[in-house]
C-alpha positions in Angstrom: 8.3 -45.6 -7.3 11.9 -46.5 -7.6 13.0 -50.5 -7.9 13.7 -50.5 -4.4 10.1 -49.7 -3.4 11.2 -46.3 -2.2 9.5 -43.0 -3.4 11.7 -41.6 -6.1 12.9 -37.9 -5.9 10.2 -36.5 -7.9 7.5 -38.2 -6.0 9.2 -36.9 -2.7 9.5 -33.4 -4.1 5.8 -33.3 -5.0 5.0 -34.7 -1.6 6.9 -32.0 0.1 5.3 -29.4 -2.0 1.9 -30.6 -1.2 2.7 -30.6 2.6 3.8 -27.0 2.2 0.7 -25.9 0.5 -1.5 -27.5 3.0 0.5 -25.9 5.9 0.6 -22.6 4.3 -3.4 -22.8 3.7 -3.7 -23.7 7.6 -1.5 -20.7 8.5 -3.4 -18.4 6.2 -6.6 -19.5 7.7 -5.4 -19.1 11.2 -4.5 -15.5 10.6 -7.5 -14.6 8.7 -9.7 -16.0 11.4 -8.5 -13.2 13.7 -10.5 -9.8 13.8 -9.8 -7.7 10.8 -7.3 -4.9 10.7 -9.8 -2.1 11.3 -11.1 -3.8 14.4 -8.5 -2.5 16.7 -8.0 -1.1 20.0 -5.8 2.1 20.1 -2.9 0.6 22.1 0.4 -0.9 21.6 0.3 -3.1 24.7 -0.3 -6.4 23.0 2.2 -6.0 20.1 4.8 -5.0 22.8 4.2 -7.9 24.8 4.7 -10.1 21.9 7.9 -8.3 20.7 9.4 -8.6 24.3 8.7 -12.3 24.2 10.4 -12.8 20.8 13.4 -10.6 21.9 12.4 -7.5 20.1 13.4 -8.5 16.6 12.2 -5.0 15.4 15.5 -3.8 17.1 17.8 -6.0 14.9 17.7 -3.7 11.9 17.3 0.0 11.1 13.8 1.0 9.8 12.3 3.6 7.4 8.8 4.1 8.7 6.0 5.6 6.4 2.6 7.1 7.2 0.1 9.3 5.5 -3.4 9.0 3.9 -2.5 8.2 0.2 0.7 7.2 -1.5 2.2 5.2 1.3 2.6 1.9 -0.5 3.9 3.4 -3.7 6.3 5.4 -1.8 7.3 2.4 0.2 7.9 0.5 -2.9 10.0 3.2 -4.4 12.3 3.7 -1.4 12.7 -0.2 -1.0 13.6 -0.2 -4.8 16.3 2.4 -4.4 17.6 0.7 -1.4 18.2 -2.5 -3.4 19.7 -0.6 -6.1 22.1 0.7 -3.7 23.1 -2.9 -2.9 21.3 -3.3 0.4 19.1 -6.5 1.4 15.8 -5.2 2.3 12.5 -6.1 4.1 9.3 -4.3 3.0 6.0 -4.5 4.9 2.8 -3.0 3.2 -0.9 -3.3 3.5 -3.4 -4.2 2.3 -2.3 -7.2 0.0 -4.1 -7.6 -3.5 -4.0 -11.4 -3.9 -1.9 -13.2 -1.3 -1.1 -12.4 2.5 2.6 -13.0 1.7 2.6 -10.0 -0.4 2.7 -7.9 2.9 6.0 -9.1 3.9 8.6 -8.9 1.0 12.4 -9.8 1.2 14.6 -8.0 -1.3 11.6 -7.3 -3.5 10.0 -10.6 -3.5 6.9 -11.8 -1.4 8.2 -14.0 1.5 8.6 -17.4 0.5 6.0 -20.1 1.7 8.6 -22.0 3.7 9.9 -18.7 5.4 6.4 -17.6 6.0 5.4 -20.8 7.8 8.6 -20.7 9.7 8.0 -17.2 10.9 4.4 -18.1 11.9 5.6 -21.2 13.7 7.9 -18.9 15.7 5.6 -16.3 16.7 2.3 -18.3 17.0 3.2 -19.6 20.7 3.8 -16.0 21.8 0.7 -14.8 20.1 -1.1 -17.4 22.1 0.3 -16.3 25.4 -0.7 -12.6 24.8 -4.1 -13.7 23.6 -4.6 -15.8 27.0 -3.4 -12.6 29.0 -5.8 -10.3 27.0 -8.7 -12.7 27.7 -8.0 -12.7 31.3 -8.0 -8.8 31.2 -11.3 -8.7 29.4 -9.8 -7.5 26.2 -10.0 -9.1 22.8 -7.3 -11.0 21.3 -4.8 -9.6 18.9 -6.1 -8.9 15.4 -5.0 -10.1 11.9 -2.9 -7.0 11.3 -1.2 -7.1 14.7 -0.2 -10.7 14.1 1.1 -9.9 10.6 3.4 -7.3 12.0 4.7 -9.7 14.3 5.5 -12.0 11.6 7.1 -9.5 9.5 9.6 -8.2 12.1 10.5 -11.8 13.0 11.1 -12.5 9.4 13.2 -9.5 8.9 15.2 -10.4 11.8 15.7 -13.9 10.6 16.6 -13.2 7.0 18.5 -10.9 8.2 17.9 -7.6 6.4 19.9 -4.6 6.2 17.0 -2.3 6.3 13.2 -2.5 6.7 10.9 -0.2 4.8 7.5 -0.3 6.9 4.1 1.2 6.1 1.8 1.7 8.9 -1.7 0.1 8.7 -3.8 2.8 10.4 -2.6 6.1 11.7 0.8 5.9 13.5 1.2 6.4 17.2 -0.9 3.4 18.1 -0.4 1.3 14.9 1.4 -2.1 15.6 4.2 -1.1 13.4 5.1 1.7 15.7 6.8 -0.7 18.2 9.7 -0.1 15.8 11.6 3.4 15.9 12.2 4.5 12.4 15.6 6.2 11.8 13.6 8.0 9.0 9.9 8.8 9.4 8.1 9.5 6.3 4.8 11.4 6.0 3.1 11.5 2.7 0.0 14.0 2.3 -2.6 13.8 5.1 -6.4 13.9 4.4 -9.6 12.7 5.8 -9.8 9.0 6.1 -10.7 6.3 8.6 -12.3 9.0 10.7 -14.0 6.4 13.0 -10.6 5.4 14.4 -8.2 8.4 13.8 -10.3 11.5 14.4 -12.7 13.6 12.4 -10.4 16.5 11.6 -7.2 16.8 9.6 -5.4 18.0 12.7 -6.7 15.0 14.7 -5.5 12.6 11.9 -2.2 14.3 11.6 -1.5 14.2 15.3 -2.1 10.3 15.2 0.1 10.1 12.1 3.0 12.2 13.6 3.4 9.7 16.3 5.8 7.7 14.3 8.4 10.5 14.3 10.8 9.4 17.2 13.8 10.9 19.0 16.8 11.5 16.9 14.9 10.5 13.7 15.0 12.5 10.4 11.4 13.4 9.2 10.8 13.4 5.6 7.4 15.2 4.9 5.2 15.7 1.9 3.3 18.6 0.9 0.8 19.2 3.7 -1.9 21.6 4.7 -0.6 24.3 7.1 -2.4 23.0 10.0 -0.7 19.6 9.6 2.7 21.3 9.1 2.3 22.8 12.6 1.4 19.6 14.2 4.4 17.8 12.6 6.8 20.7 13.9 5.4 20.5 17.3 5.9 16.7 17.4 9.6 17.0 16.0 10.4 19.6 18.6 8.9 17.5 21.2 11.0 14.5 20.6 14.2 16.1 19.2 13.7 15.0 15.4 14.9 16.9 12.4 12.6 17.7 9.6 12.8 18.0 5.7 9.8 19.3 4.0 8.8 18.9 0.4 8.9 22.3 -1.1 11.6 23.5 1.2 14.6 21.2 1.5 13.6 18.9 -1.6 10.9 18.6 -4.3 10.0 18.0 -7.7 11.7 20.0 -10.4 9.7 19.0 -13.3 7.8 16.0 -15.0 6.5 15.3 -18.3 4.4 12.4 -19.7 6.5 9.8 -21.1 6.1 6.4 -22.9 5.2 4.1 -20.3 5.0 6.7 -17.4 6.8 10.0 -16.9 10.2 11.6 -17.1 10.9 13.7 -13.9 13.7 15.5 -12.4 14.1 16.0 -8.6 15.8 18.1 -6.2 17.0 15.9 -3.2 18.4 16.9 0.0 22.0 16.6 -1.1 21.9 17.1 -5.0 19.8 17.4 -8.2 18.8 14.3 -10.0 17.7 15.0 -13.8 15.9 13.0 -16.2 14.5 10.0 -14.2 12.1 7.7 -16.1 9.4 6.8 -13.7 7.3 3.9 -15.1 3.9 5.0 -13.2 1.5 7.5 -13.9 0.5 10.8 -12.4 1.8 13.8 -10.8 1.2 12.4 -7.4 3.5 9.5 -8.2 6.2 12.0 -9.1 5.7 13.6 -5.7 5.9 10.3 -4.2 9.0 9.6 -6.0 10.6 13.0 -4.6 9.6 11.8 -1.1 11.2 8.4 -1.6 14.6 9.9 -3.0 14.8 12.3 0.0 14.0 9.5 2.5 16.9 7.3 0.9 19.2 10.2 1.1 18.2 10.9 4.8 18.9 7.1 5.5 22.1 6.6 3.7 24.0 9.9 4.5 21.8 11.8 6.8 20.8 14.0 3.8 24.3 15.2 3.3 25.4 13.0 0.5 24.1 12.7 -3.0 23.4 9.5 -4.3 25.0 8.1 -7.8 22.8 9.3 -10.5 22.9 6.1 -12.6 22.1 4.2 -9.5 18.8 6.5 -8.9 17.9 6.2 -12.4 18.3 2.4 -12.5 16.2 2.2 -9.1 13.4 4.3 -10.4 13.3 2.6 -13.8 12.6 -0.5 -11.8 9.6 0.7 -9.8 6.4 -1.0 -9.8 3.2 0.0 -8.1 0.5 -2.7 -8.7 -3.2 -1.5 -8.5 -2.4 2.1 -8.9 -3.4 3.3 -12.3 -2.2 -0.1 -13.8 -2.9 -1.2 -17.3 -3.9 -4.9 -17.0 -5.3 -5.4 -20.4 -5.3 -4.1 -23.7 -8.1 -3.9 -26.6 -10.0 -2.5 -24.8 -7.7 -1.1 -22.2 -8.5 -1.9 -18.6 -7.1 0.0 -15.9 -7.3 -0.7 -12.2 -6.8 1.8 -9.5 -7.1 1.3 -5.7 -8.5 4.8 -5.0 -10.8 4.5 -1.9 -11.2 8.0 -0.5 -11.6 11.5 -1.9 -8.0 12.4 -2.0 -7.2 9.3 -3.7 -10.0 10.1 -6.3 -8.6 13.6 -7.0 -5.2 12.0 -7.8 -6.7 9.4 -10.0 -8.9 12.0 -12.0 -5.6 14.3 -12.3 -3.5 11.3 -13.6 -6.1 10.1 -16.0 -6.4 13.6 -17.5 -2.6 13.9 -17.7 -1.5 10.6 -19.0 -4.2 9.1 -21.2 -6.4 10.2 -24.1 -9.2 8.0 -24.4 -12.0 8.9 -26.6 -14.4 7.3 -24.0 -13.9 6.1 -20.5 -16.1 3.6 -18.7 -15.9 3.5 -15.0 -16.4 0.1 -13.4 -17.0 1.0 -9.8 -17.3 -0.8 -6.5 -16.9 1.0 -3.1 -17.0 -0.1 0.4 -20.1 0.8 2.6 -18.0 2.9 5.0 -16.5 5.1 2.3 -17.7 8.5 1.0 -19.0 7.0 -2.2 -21.0 10.2 -3.2 -17.9 12.4 -2.9 -15.6 9.7 -4.7 -18.0 9.8 -7.7 -18.5 13.5 -7.8 -14.8 13.8 -8.1 -14.7 11.2 -10.9 -17.7 12.3 -12.9 -15.7 14.6 -15.3 -13.6 11.8 -16.4 -16.0 9.1 -16.7 -18.4 9.0 -19.7 -20.5 6.2 -18.2 -20.5 4.0 -15.1 -21.1 0.5 -14.5 -21.8 -0.1 -10.8 -21.0 -3.5 -9.2 -19.9 -5.1 -6.0 -16.8 -7.1 -4.9 -16.8 -10.1 -2.8 -15.9 -8.0 0.4 -18.6 -8.2 3.1 -18.2 -4.6 3.6 -19.1 -3.9 -0.1 -21.9 -1.2 -0.8 -25.2 -2.9 -2.3 -25.1 -2.2 -6.0 -28.7 -1.0 -5.9 -27.7 1.6 -3.3 -24.5 2.6 -5.1 -26.4 2.8 -8.3 -29.0 5.4 -6.9 -26.0 7.6 -5.8 -24.3 7.4 -9.0 -27.5 8.2 -10.9 -27.9 11.3 -8.7 -24.5 12.5 -9.9 -24.3 11.0 -13.4 -28.0 10.8 -14.5 -29.6 7.6 -14.9 -28.7 7.4 -18.5 -25.1 7.3 -17.7 -25.5 4.6 -15.2 -25.6 0.9 -15.6 -26.1 -1.6 -12.5 -24.7 -5.0 -12.9 -24.4 -7.0 -9.4 -21.9 -9.6 -10.7 -18.5 -8.2 -11.0 -17.3 -10.5 -14.0 -20.5 -9.6 -15.9 -19.9 -6.1 -15.0 -16.6 -6.1 -16.3 -17.8 -7.6 -19.7 -20.4 -5.0 -19.8 -18.0 -2.2 -19.1 -15.6 -3.3 -21.8 -18.3 -3.7 -24.3 -19.4 -0.2 -23.7 -15.7 1.0 -24.1 -15.5 -0.9 -27.2 -18.8 0.2 -28.7 -18.4 1.9 -32.3 -14.8 1.1 -32.6 -13.8 4.4 -30.5 -10.5 4.3 -28.5 -12.1 3.6 -25.3 -11.0 2.4 -22.1 -12.5 0.8 -18.7 -11.2 2.2 -15.2 -11.9 -0.2 -12.4 -11.7 1.6 -9.1 -13.3 2.3 -5.8 -11.4 0.3 -3.4 -8.2 -2.2 -3.1 -10.6 -5.2 -3.3 -12.0 -3.8 -6.6 -8.5 -3.6 -8.2 -7.4 -6.9 -6.9 -10.5 -8.8 -8.1 -10.5 -7.2 -11.4 -6.9 -8.2 -11.8 -7.5 -11.8 -11.0 -10.5 -11.9 -13.5 -8.1 -10.9 -16.1 -5.5 -13.4 -15.0 -3.0 -10.9 -13.4 -1.7 -12.1 -10.0 1.8 -10.8 -9.9 2.7 -7.9 -7.7 
């Protein structure tokens, strides 16, 4: 307290910070009280109503829109990083988050600040309530958590303002809430089976849903796909008058070699070749993500007709991070986390582990959600895991460890499987097994985004 009896500046600042933290907690709780993102109606009606009431903020900036089954978040981060290196201010929307809701909405590479997040919520909340009320009258559920986050993101990007937003879909494409924006560039990473309950039981059905982000006049940048997917994408582009650029035809990966801290790649873009790029993430799949990202940026900046400055591209890729994607979070023993949660992701993880690491022994720390193909994921990973510690995360959707242990025992044999229900104890057990006998062992924690996030937190890693 100052001599005048008034709070001094330090006390006032502390009080203000406390108020912000309290309000931030209230906002987060209000958002999380909504239905989860996988509890959704296949419709854009509600999010369109909110956007219209807000004055359509998603029209205030150009958008690069991404869909696919795996690789979306990494590719989104790569695109956004290249755009920043070109001097553009960016908005980035990704999902799910690892530790904090605010990670989903990034401004120029950093999670949206607490004050800006609160301001966006306060701007949007009255209109969410209006549409929720209209939905109740029509006998429909209120907007879910993901839809609300999309509204906040677009409002925040318009308010910043940003030069360009790089937006990852949550589920699918055509009726995903992000699709109220029209992407100038539409990106499709490889399509495989996932979320069949919501998107369809075949790759063709899923591809039809995902191709819905390709809008009239857009440039579509398409990663390597199955032939049936390619045809569906071509049909969509012809229907709406979009131009397509395919990996393996107009652009692609020329070479990649394992390097210290990642890999050295060379890429053929839409408008030129880009040799000797250091990419500080692991796996051939990430090299392909980089090729897609580079083509997307070329398409956005010059319609795919103008090459980018090589040194700018090198600097951009050198600054890429992809938290939770074959990320080393501890040494001695090495602990890696990876968010692989479906068979296609498990294949990429297995191949990357074989390619980039030479551990004498690898212990898997595995927790998988109940609605995922646990048996298939474990079968894919079996050749690269010497032993498995089965556990669970805090997610209410987590598979019971006893059930997952039985599935694992059928694949690995009982002598290679240990069940430890508590995640913290399971991590200690896996680390001890990897360290036993002084071998050069490592722990791979995988099975879901939640698994990667909670192991990161247990090891004190919360940055993204």
